[in-house]
SEPAZA-877829 format. One record per atom (N, C-alpha, C): residue number from 1; residue in three letters; chain; x, y, z. Coordinates in Angstrom, 3 decimals. Layout:
N
> NUM | ALA | A | X | Y | Z
...
end
This chain:
95
> 1 | UNK | A | 49.073 | -26.814 | 140.002
> 1 | UNK | A | 48.799 | -25.419 | 140.370
> 1 | UNK | A | 50.147 | -24.984 | 140.144
> 2 | UNK | A | 49.977 | -23.390 | 139.723
> 2 | UNK | A | 50.377 | -22.694 | 139.278
> 2 | UNK | A | 52.199 | -23.263 | 139.845
> 3 | UNK | A | 52.955 | -23.089 | 138.713
> 3 | UNK | A | 55.202 | -22.415 | 138.859
> 3 | UNK | A | 54.654 | -20.839 | 139.704
> 4 | UNK | A | 55.156 | -20.864 | 140.447
> 4 | UNK | A | 56.087 | -20.331 | 141.139
> 4 | UNK | A | 57.394 | -19.192 | 140.243
> 5 | UNK | A | 56.583 | -17.558 | 139.573
> 5 | UNK | A | 56.842 | -17.466 | 139.153
> 5 | UNK | A | 57.042 | -16.800 | 137.793
> 6 | UNK | A | 55.839 | -17.955 | 137.436
> 6 | UNK | A | 55.495 | -17.602 | 135.779
> 6 | UNK | A | 54.292 | -16.830 | 135.428
> 7 | UNK | A | 53.580 | -16.527 | 136.572
> 7 | UNK | A | 52.763 | -15.692 | 136.085
> 7 | UNK | A | 52.478 | -14.371 | 135.653
> 8 | UNK | A | 51.979 | -13.557 | 134.419
> 8 | UNK | A | 51.902 | -12.124 | 133.955
> 8 | UNK | A | 51.214 | -12.724 | 133.308
> 9 | UNK | A | 50.660 | -11.235 | 133.634
> 9 | UNK | A | 48.726 | -10.658 | 132.830
> 9 | UNK | A | 48.527 | -9.379 | 132.156
> 10 | UNK | A | 46.858 | -9.272 | 131.793
> 10 | UNK | A | 46.776 | -7.939 | 131.945
> 10 | UNK | A | 44.808 | -7.867 | 132.384
> 11 | UNK | A | 45.609 | -6.560 | 132.741
> 11 | UNK | A | 44.177 | -5.983 | 133.517
> 11 | UNK | A | 43.679 | -5.150 | 132.842
> 12 | UNK | A | 42.317 | -5.501 | 132.600
> 12 | UNK | A | 41.564 | -4.820 | 131.832
> 12 | UNK | A | 40.398 | -4.092 | 131.621
> 13 | UNK | A | 40.296 | -2.710 | 131.893
> 13 | UNK | A | 38.607 | -1.669 | 132.384
> 13 | UNK | A | 37.372 | -2.792 | 131.954
> 14 | UNK | A | 35.695 | -2.421 | 132.638
> 14 | UNK | A | 34.655 | -2.281 | 131.709
> 14 | UNK | A | 34.254 | -2.341 | 129.917
> 15 | UNK | A | 35.448 | -1.080 | 129.485
> 15 | UNK | A | 35.539 | -1.316 | 128.307
> 15 | UNK | A | 36.581 | -1.835 | 128.068
> 16 | UNK | A | 37.286 | -3.047 | 128.177
> 16 | UNK | A | 37.666 | -3.937 | 127.490
> 16 | UNK | A | 39.795 | -3.230 | 127.474
> 17 | UNK | A | 39.641 | -1.695 | 127.726
> 17 | UNK | A | 41.318 | -1.119 | 127.208
> 17 | UNK | A | 41.838 | -1.694 | 128.624
> 18 | UNK | A | 43.429 | -2.390 | 127.936
> 18 | UNK | A | 44.406 | -2.441 | 129.201
> 18 | UNK | A | 45.181 | -1.446 | 129.962
> 19 | UNK | A | 44.456 | -1.643 | 131.399
> 19 | UNK | A | 44.522 | -0.398 | 132.414
> 19 | UNK | A | 46.678 | -0.458 | 133.206
> 20 | UNK | A | 46.684 | -2.025 | 133.327
> 20 | UNK | A | 48.051 | -2.135 | 133.541
> 20 | UNK | A | 48.997 | -3.826 | 133.113
> 21 | UNK | A | 49.870 | -4.021 | 133.486
> 21 | UNK | A | 50.543 | -5.116 | 132.846
> 21 | UNK | A | 50.996 | -5.203 | 134.426
> 22 | UNK | A | 50.839 | -6.845 | 134.092
> 22 | UNK | A | 52.183 | -7.190 | 135.612
> 22 | UNK | A | 52.593 | -8.634 | 135.937
> 23 | UNK | A | 53.738 | -8.886 | 136.306
> 23 | UNK | A | 53.911 | -10.149 | 136.627
> 23 | UNK | A | 54.025 | -10.634 | 138.066
> 24 | UNK | A | 54.085 | -11.490 | 138.322
> 24 | UNK | A | 53.873 | -12.128 | 140.011
> 24 | UNK | A | 55.303 | -12.947 | 140.423
> 25 | UNK | A | 56.121 | -11.733 | 141.018
> 25 | UNK | A | 57.897 | -13.127 | 141.598
> 25 | UNK | A | 57.276 | -14.776 | 142.659
> 26 | UNK | A | 58.344 | -15.420 | 142.751
> 26 | UNK | A | 57.715 | -16.501 | 143.217
> 26 | UNK | A | 57.394 | -16.433 | 143.958
> 27 | UNK | A | 57.179 | -14.664 | 144.807
> 27 | UNK | A | 57.173 | -15.115 | 146.336
> 27 | UNK | A | 55.498 | -14.718 | 146.974
> 28 | UNK | A | 55.053 | -14.528 | 145.588
> 28 | UNK | A | 54.161 | -14.074 | 144.941
> 28 | UNK | A | 53.482 | -12.354 | 145.302
> 29 | UNK | A | 54.525 | -11.857 | 144.890
> 29 | UNK | A | 54.115 | -11.100 | 144.956
> 29 | UNK | A | 54.501 | -9.859 | 143.678
> 30 | UNK | A | 53.425 | -9.528 | 143.572
> 30 | UNK | A | 52.936 | -8.716 | 142.137
> 30 | UNK | A | 53.377 | -7.598 | 141.819
> 31 | UNK | A | 53.976 | -7.272 | 140.705
> 31 | UNK | A | 54.168 | -5.825 | 140.028
> 31 | UNK | A | 53.673 | -5.426 | 138.852
> 32 | UNK | A | 52.920 | -4.310 | 138.728
> 32 | UNK | A | 52.296 | -3.857 | 137.951
> 32 | UNK | A | 53.262 | -2.654 | 137.692
> 33 | UNK | A | 52.815 | -2.769 | 136.225
> 33 | UNK | A | 53.135 | -1.671 | 135.858
> 33 | UNK | A | 52.011 | -0.622 | 134.484
> 34 | UNK | A | 50.931 | 0.647 | 135.002
> 34 | UNK | A | 49.786 | 1.136 | 134.197
> 34 | UNK | A | 50.714 | 1.255 | 132.808
> 35 | UNK | A | 49.021 | 1.068 | 132.167
> 35 | UNK | A | 49.040 | 1.688 | 130.407
> 35 | UNK | A | 48.410 | 2.482 | 130.449
> 36 | UNK | A | 49.078 | 4.369 | 130.086
> 36 | UNK | A | 47.819 | 4.905 | 129.863
> 36 | UNK | A | 47.939 | 5.811 | 130.879
> 37 | UNK | A | 46.948 | 5.692 | 130.950
> 37 | UNK | A | 47.197 | 6.945 | 132.856
> 37 | UNK | A | 45.973 | 6.550 | 132.554
> 38 | UNK | A | 45.153 | 5.266 | 132.878
> 38 | UNK | A | 43.773 | 4.892 | 134.034
> 38 | UNK | A | 43.439 | 5.858 | 134.786
> 39 | UNK | A | 41.706 | 5.505 | 135.296
> 39 | UNK | A | 41.824 | 6.119 | 136.192
> 39 | UNK | A | 42.155 | 5.958 | 137.454
> 40 | UNK | A | 41.635 | 3.813 | 137.433
> 40 | UNK | A | 41.921 | 3.756 | 139.098
> 40 | UNK | A | 43.207 | 2.482 | 138.854
> 41 | UNK | A | 44.105 | 2.419 | 138.918
> 41 | UNK | A | 44.561 | 0.852 | 139.331
> 41 | UNK | A | 45.311 | -0.080 | 139.930
> 42 | UNK | A | 45.518 | -1.416 | 139.555
> 42 | UNK | A | 46.092 | -2.046 | 141.069
> 42 | UNK | A | 46.990 | -1.956 | 141.940
> 43 | UNK | A | 47.015 | -1.488 | 143.058
> 43 | UNK | A | 48.200 | -1.599 | 143.038
> 43 | UNK | A | 49.013 | -2.731 | 144.459
> 44 | UNK | A | 48.619 | -3.856 | 144.350
> 44 | UNK | A | 49.034 | -4.649 | 144.983
> 44 | UNK | A | 48.417 | -5.947 | 144.716
> 45 | UNK | A | 48.513 | -7.029 | 145.303
> 45 | UNK | A | 47.729 | -8.678 | 144.672
> 45 | UNK | A | 48.322 | -9.904 | 145.284
> 46 | UNK | A | 48.100 | -11.062 | 145.572
> 46 | UNK | A | 48.322 | -12.263 | 146.222
> 46 | UNK | A | 47.791 | -13.387 | 145.192
> 47 | UNK | A | 48.491 | -13.946 | 145.485
> 47 | UNK | A | 47.656 | -15.789 | 144.080
> 47 | UNK | A | 48.062 | -16.613 | 145.840
> 48 | UNK | A | 47.429 | -17.314 | 145.006
> 48 | UNK | A | 47.522 | -18.328 | 146.173
> 48 | UNK | A | 48.226 | -19.364 | 145.030
> 49 | UNK | A | 49.294 | -19.978 | 145.128
> 49 | UNK | A | 49.894 | -21.395 | 143.863
> 49 | UNK | A | 48.600 | -22.523 | 143.851
> 50 | UNK | A | 48.711 | -23.006 | 144.582
> 50 | UNK | A | 47.764 | -24.070 | 145.936
> 50 | UNK | A | 46.471 | -23.907 | 144.401
> 51 | UNK | A | 45.598 | -23.129 | 144.207
> 51 | UNK | A | 43.804 | -22.736 | 143.792
> 51 | UNK | A | 43.735 | -22.058 | 142.690
> 52 | UNK | A | 44.874 | -20.832 | 143.138
> 52 | UNK | A | 44.530 | -19.857 | 141.466
> 52 | UNK | A | 44.405 | -19.145 | 141.809
> 53 | UNK | A | 43.673 | -19.044 | 142.937
> 53 | UNK | A | 42.813 | -17.089 | 143.904
> 53 | UNK | A | 44.016 | -16.530 | 143.593
> 54 | UNK | A | 43.073 | -15.578 | 142.747
> 54 | UNK | A | 44.468 | -14.623 | 142.950
> 54 | UNK | A | 43.507 | -13.047 | 143.206
> 55 | UNK | A | 44.018 | -11.832 | 144.286
> 55 | UNK | A | 43.555 | -10.746 | 145.512
> 55 | UNK | A | 44.205 | -10.042 | 144.737
> 56 | UNK | A | 43.075 | -8.381 | 144.039
> 56 | UNK | A | 43.750 | -7.415 | 142.941
> 56 | UNK | A | 43.706 | -6.114 | 144.903
> 57 | UNK | A | 44.175 | -5.486 | 144.635
> 57 | UNK | A | 43.611 | -4.127 | 145.307
> 57 | UNK | A | 44.098 | -3.317 | 145.016
> 58 | UNK | A | 43.458 | -1.944 | 144.580
> 58 | UNK | A | 42.889 | -1.078 | 143.900
> 58 | UNK | A | 44.189 | 0.413 | 144.746
> 59 | UNK | A | 43.983 | 1.315 | 143.712
> 59 | UNK | A | 44.231 | 2.736 | 144.601
> 59 | UNK | A | 42.262 | 3.378 | 144.659
> 60 | UNK | A | 41.337 | 2.900 | 144.217
> 60 | UNK | A | 39.836 | 3.121 | 144.088
> 60 | UNK | A | 39.461 | 2.215 | 144.220
> 61 | UNK | A | 37.639 | 2.132 | 144.245
> 61 | UNK | A | 37.520 | 1.346 | 144.118
> 61 | UNK | A | 37.261 | 1.292 | 141.816
> 62 | UNK | A | 37.226 | 0.046 | 141.519
> 62 | UNK | A | 37.668 | 0.218 | 140.189
> 62 | UNK | A | 36.815 | -0.309 | 139.846
> 63 | UNK | A | 35.726 | -0.595 | 139.479
> 63 | UNK | A | 34.760 | -0.531 | 138.997
> 63 | UNK | A | 34.584 | -2.097 | 137.860
> 64 | UNK | A | 33.779 | -2.104 | 136.141
> 64 | UNK | A | 33.536 | -4.139 | 136.066
> 64 | UNK | A | 35.482 | -3.851 | 136.165
> 65 | UNK | A | 35.958 | -4.658 | 135.863
> 65 | UNK | A | 36.864 | -5.508 | 135.177
> 65 | UNK | A | 37.455 | -6.273 | 134.376
> 66 | UNK | A | 38.243 | -7.693 | 134.813
> 66 | UNK | A | 38.678 | -8.297 | 134.020
> 66 | UNK | A | 40.874 | -9.215 | 134.006
> 67 | UNK | A | 40.517 | -10.180 | 134.416
> 67 | UNK | A | 42.480 | -10.664 | 134.406
> 67 | UNK | A | 42.217 | -11.986 | 133.193
> 68 | UNK | A | 43.447 | -11.111 | 132.479
> 68 | UNK | A | 43.986 | -11.907 | 132.160
> 68 | UNK | A | 44.968 | -12.549 | 132.054
> 69 | UNK | A | 45.129 | -13.148 | 132.312
> 69 | UNK | A | 46.926 | -14.171 | 132.691
> 69 | UNK | A | 47.350 | -15.491 | 131.677
> 70 | UNK | A | 48.733 | -15.548 | 132.235
> 70 | UNK | A | 49.428 | -16.259 | 131.509
> 70 | UNK | A | 50.659 | -16.771 | 132.718
> 71 | UNK | A | 50.805 | -18.051 | 133.171
> 71 | UNK | A | 51.585 | -18.906 | 134.076
> 71 | UNK | A | 51.781 | -20.659 | 133.514
> 72 | UNK | A | 52.719 | -20.797 | 134.078
> 72 | UNK | A | 52.743 | -22.699 | 133.791
> 72 | UNK | A | 52.248 | -23.385 | 134.781
> 73 | UNK | A | 52.021 | -24.594 | 134.877
> 73 | UNK | A | 51.703 | -25.746 | 136.326
> 73 | UNK | A | 52.400 | -26.542 | 136.271
> 74 | UNK | A | 52.015 | -27.323 | 137.070
> 74 | UNK | A | 53.134 | -28.767 | 137.193
> 74 | UNK | A | 51.851 | -29.884 | 137.475
> 75 | UNK | A | 50.670 | -29.741 | 136.689
> 75 | UNK | A | 49.696 | -30.331 | 137.238
> 75 | UNK | A | 50.277 | -31.869 | 135.460
> 76 | UNK | A | 50.395 | -32.692 | 135.749
> 76 | UNK | A | 50.278 | -33.965 | 135.738
> 76 | UNK | A | 49.715 | -34.370 | 134.289
> 77 | UNK | A | 48.861 | -34.045 | 134.369
> 77 | UNK | A | 48.317 | -34.486 | 132.794
> 77 | UNK | A | 46.914 | -33.895 | 132.227
> 78 | UNK | A | 48.025 | -32.500 | 131.759
> 78 | UNK | A | 47.391 | -31.576 | 130.581
> 78 | UNK | A | 46.254 | -31.924 | 130.093
> 79 | UNK | A | 45.898 | -32.678 | 128.935
> 79 | UNK | A | 44.452 | -33.078 | 128.256
> 79 | UNK | A | 43.426 | -33.590 | 128.998
> 80 | UNK | A | 43.522 | -33.657 | 130.384
> 80 | UNK | A | 42.947 | -34.535 | 131.694
> 80 | UNK | A | 42.378 | -32.545 | 131.770
> 81 | UNK | A | 43.746 | -31.739 | 132.423
> 81 | UNK | A | 43.093 | -30.340 | 132.518
> 81 | UNK | A | 42.046 | -29.518 | 131.545
> 82 | UNK | A | 42.576 | -29.847 | 129.907
> 82 | UNK | A | 42.333 | -28.834 | 129.426
> 82 | UNK | A | 40.948 | -29.732 | 128.793
> 83 | UNK | A | 40.428 | -30.905 | 128.826
> 83 | UNK | A | 38.666 | -31.237 | 129.205
> 83 | UNK | A | 37.900 | -31.240 | 129.735
> 84 | UNK | A | 38.330 | -30.930 | 131.583
> 84 | UNK | A | 37.654 | -30.488 | 132.455
> 84 | UNK | A | 37.826 | -29.090 | 132.312
> 85 | UNK | A | 38.259 | -27.749 | 131.842
> 85 | UNK | A | 38.437 | -26.424 | 132.342
> 85 | UNK | A | 38.950 | -25.894 | 130.865
> 86 | UNK | A | 37.613 | -25.516 | 129.591
> 86 | UNK | A | 38.793 | -25.137 | 128.475
> 86 | UNK | A | 38.339 | -23.670 | 128.436
> 87 | UNK | A | 39.541 | -22.678 | 128.067
> 87 | UNK | A | 40.409 | -22.175 | 128.493
> 87 | UNK | A | 40.274 | -21.551 | 129.761
> 88 | UNK | A | 41.277 | -22.254 | 130.616
> 88 | UNK | A | 41.490 | -22.396 | 131.350
> 88 | UNK | A | 42.456 | -21.420 | 131.551
> 89 | UNK | A | 43.049 | -20.829 | 131.292
> 89 | UNK | A | 44.237 | -19.930 | 131.242
> 89 | UNK | A | 43.379 | -18.162 | 130.564
> 90 | UNK | A | 42.359 | -18.112 | 130.767
> 90 | UNK | A | 41.797 | -17.299 | 130.125
> 90 | UNK | A | 40.300 | -16.603 | 130.745
> 91 | UNK | A | 40.588 | -16.097 | 132.263
> 91 | UNK | A | 39.367 | -16.054 | 133.555
> 91 | UNK | A | 39.272 | -14.178 | 132.931
> 92 | UNK | A | 38.248 | -14.603 | 133.970
> 92 | UNK | A | 36.809 | -13.274 | 133.750
> 92 | UNK | A | 36.978 | -13.043 | 134.836
> 93 | UNK | A | 37.621 | -12.046 | 136.019
> 93 | UNK | A | 36.670 | -11.704 | 137.103
> 93 | UNK | A | 36.444 | -10.422 | 137.605
> 94 | UNK | A | 34.914 | -11.049 | 137.435
> 94 | UNK | A | 33.470 | -9.555 | 138.154
> 94 | UNK | A | 34.061 | -8.893 | 139.184
> 95 | UNK | A | 33.657 | -8.242 | 139.568
> 95 | UNK | A | 34.087 | -7.360 | 141.200
> 95 | UNK | A | 32.609 | -7.130 | 142.011
end
């Protein structure tokens, strides 16, 4: 599971341009900071600490995008996790 309050990340548009950065509080509340003047921005999100599922809400239909995250986890055997899920901290999220 993900350690509460440890997640930060960025959201990129379909052109791979960063449109927002974010942090997630211990209660799962997302705080977004727009980068530049993107046409669409995330306005909220939710995080399931057990599964790692992230859901974002947007001010309008976002089009293609991806989310890059950094977090701490409390898995007992990190070597096993990396072996099973290479690149586990770098997810592309299809729309």
